[in-house]
VMD Tcl script that draws the C-alpha trace (Angstrom):
set ca {
  {-75.17 78.39 -13.95}
  {-75.84 76.22 -17.20}
  {-78.94 74.11 -17.82}
  {-77.05 71.22 -16.29}
  {-75.88 72.60 -13.05}
  {-72.22 73.61 -14.11}
  {-71.38 77.30 -13.53}
  {-69.86 79.75 -16.35}
  {-67.89 82.56 -16.06}
  {-68.83 85.73 -17.44}
  {-67.22 89.07 -18.16}
  {-69.86 92.10 -18.46}
  {-68.02 95.53 -19.81}
  {-70.69 98.67 -19.63}
  {-70.59 102.13 -20.90}
  {-73.44 104.41 -20.39}
  {-75.31 103.28 -23.55}
  {-74.04 99.72 -24.74}
  {-71.56 96.94 -23.64}
  {-70.52 93.46 -23.94}
  {-70.87 90.36 -22.63}
  {-68.16 87.30 -22.70}
  {-68.79 83.79 -21.30}
  {-64.98 82.81 -20.30}
  {-63.76 79.68 -21.10}
  {-62.19 77.76 -17.83}
  {-59.36 75.30 -18.66}
  {-61.03 72.51 -20.75}
  {-64.72 73.44 -19.75}
  {-67.48 73.13 -22.66}
  {-64.62 72.76 -25.60}
  {-67.40 72.05 -27.50}
  {-69.80 75.15 -26.40}
  {-69.52 77.58 -29.55}
  {-70.69 80.48 -27.26}
  {-67.73 80.64 -25.08}
  {-64.81 83.53 -25.61}
  {-67.00 85.75 -28.19}
  {-68.08 89.40 -27.44}
  {-71.90 89.69 -27.58}
  {-73.37 93.11 -27.76}
  {-75.20 94.56 -24.57}
  {-77.60 96.96 -24.61}
  {-78.16 99.10 -21.41}
  {-81.86 99.40 -20.86}
  {-81.39 101.30 -17.34}
  {-78.59 101.98 -14.98}
  {-78.00 103.73 -11.39}
  {-75.95 103.96 -8.87}
  {-77.16 100.41 -7.46}
  {-79.13 98.91 -10.43}
  {-78.39 97.94 -13.96}
  {-80.82 96.55 -16.20}
  {-79.31 94.92 -19.76}
  {-80.40 93.24 -23.08}
  {-77.77 90.74 -23.99}
  {-77.85 89.87 -27.74}
  {-76.04 86.81 -28.46}
  {-77.56 85.27 -31.04}
  {-76.37 88.43 -33.28}
  {-73.30 86.88 -33.14}
  {-73.97 83.41 -33.29}
  {-77.44 81.65 -33.79}
  {-78.54 79.71 -30.52}
  {-76.04 81.81 -27.86}
  {-77.71 83.73 -25.19}
  {-80.45 86.29 -25.69}
  {-82.36 87.81 -22.80}
  {-82.61 90.43 -20.34}
  {-80.52 90.44 -17.20}
  {-81.40 92.54 -14.00}
  {-78.73 93.26 -11.65}
  {-78.71 95.03 -8.27}
  {-75.64 95.87 -5.88}
  {-75.97 96.68 -2.03}
  {-72.28 97.28 -1.52}
  {-71.34 98.98 -4.39}
  {-68.82 96.54 -5.43}
  {-70.63 92.88 -6.11}
  {-73.98 92.83 -8.24}
  {-76.08 90.10 -8.38}
  {-79.18 89.01 -10.26}
  {-80.67 87.13 -13.18}
  {-81.33 86.43 -16.59}
  {-84.69 86.04 -17.22}
  {-86.06 83.59 -13.81}
  {-83.63 81.05 -14.88}
  {-79.90 81.88 -14.26}
  {-78.50 83.57 -11.18}
  {-75.90 85.74 -11.75}
  {-73.01 87.34 -9.91}
  {-70.44 90.03 -10.55}
  {-67.28 91.94 -8.90}
  {-66.85 95.35 -10.18}
  {-63.01 95.66 -11.00}
}
mol new
graphics top color blue
foreach p $ca { graphics top sphere $p radius 0.5 }
foreach p [lrange $ca 0 end-1] q [lrange $ca 1 end] { graphics top cylinder $p $q radius 0.2 }
display resetview
């Protein structure tokens, strides 16, 4: 969720040691947001069959974009839920 309560869609791609994070533009959503549709590097801090902790490095690509640690947990093996810091709730579905 954004600071004003809107929702954003993100794609997270991970390998054993790194990955990418991309906010996906939905229709005319946030046309002025320069952080959309860019791949941000992700460091894998820890991962297991049910848990993932990452560091998103958006400012390496564009100053002012997302930087922070995210923790995700999966109870069912398909959906991962968690947060970036204590501010933004996350929910991902594995493909």
